[in-house]
C-alpha positions as CSV (number, residue, x, y, z in Angstrom):
1,F,0.0,0.0,0.0
2,D,2.8,2.4,-0.9
3,N,4.4,2.4,2.5
4,L,7.9,1.0,1.9
5,D,9.3,3.5,4.4
6,K,7.5,1.5,7.2
7,A,9.5,-1.7,6.5
8,I,13.0,-0.4,6.4
9,S,14.0,-2.6,9.3
10,I,13.1,-5.8,7.3
11,G,13.7,-4.7,3.7
12,G,16.3,-1.9,4.0
13,Q,16.1,1.5,2.4
14,P,13.7,1.3,-0.6
15,T,15.2,1.9,-4.0
16,A,13.7,4.4,-6.5
17,A,12.5,1.5,-8.6
18,A,10.8,-0.2,-5.6
19,Q,9.1,3.0,-4.7
20,A,7.9,3.5,-8.3
21,L,6.5,0.0,-8.3
22,A,4.8,0.5,-4.9
23,S,3.2,3.7,-6.1
24,Q,2.0,2.2,-9.4
25,M,0.5,-0.9,-7.6
26,S,-1.2,1.3,-5.0
27,A,-2.7,3.6,-7.6
28,S,-4.0,0.6,-9.5
29,W,-5.7,-0.9,-6.4
30,A,-7.1,2.5,-5.5
31,A,-8.6,2.9,-9.0
32,F,-10.1,-0.6,-8.7
33,A,-11.6,0.3,-5.3
34,R,-13.1,3.5,-6.7
35,T,-14.3,2.4,-10.1
36,G,-14.0,-1.4,-10.4
37,D,-11.4,-0.8,-13.1
38,P,-7.7,-1.2,-12.1
39,N,-6.3,0.4,-15.3
40,I,-4.3,3.5,-14.8
41,E,-2.1,5.6,-17.0
42,G,1.3,4.0,-17.6
43,L,0.1,0.5,-16.8
44,A,-0.4,-2.2,-19.5
45,D,-4.1,-3.0,-20.2
46,W,-5.6,-5.2,-17.5
47,P,-8.7,-6.9,-19.0
48,V,-11.8,-7.7,-17.0
49,Y,-11.5,-11.1,-15.3
50,N,-13.2,-14.1,-16.9
51,A,-13.1,-17.8,-16.2
52,S,-12.0,-18.8,-19.7
53,Q,-8.9,-16.6,-20.0
54,L,-8.0,-15.9,-16.4
55,P,-6.3,-12.5,-17.1
56,S,-4.0,-11.3,-14.4
57,M,-1.4,-8.5,-13.9
58,L,2.2,-9.1,-12.8
59,F,3.6,-6.1,-11.0
60,D,7.4,-6.1,-11.2
61,E,10.4,-3.8,-11.3
62,P,12.1,-3.4,-14.7
63,A,15.4,-5.3,-14.8
64,S,18.4,-3.2,-14.2
65,S,22.1,-3.9,-14.7
């Protein structure tokens, strides 16, 4: 829920990428709670769930070197 600063003792200082991911995930969940649609700007299309295709979203940080 976009509160990485509360878990520094177990996860260390959050990276910028981890914070960006937490913010995006939180915004998507909030959009879903408000409207029933988790799609937000900057997120790949997340289709409505159905039993035949089982669409889901994988939230992850981009790989970095």
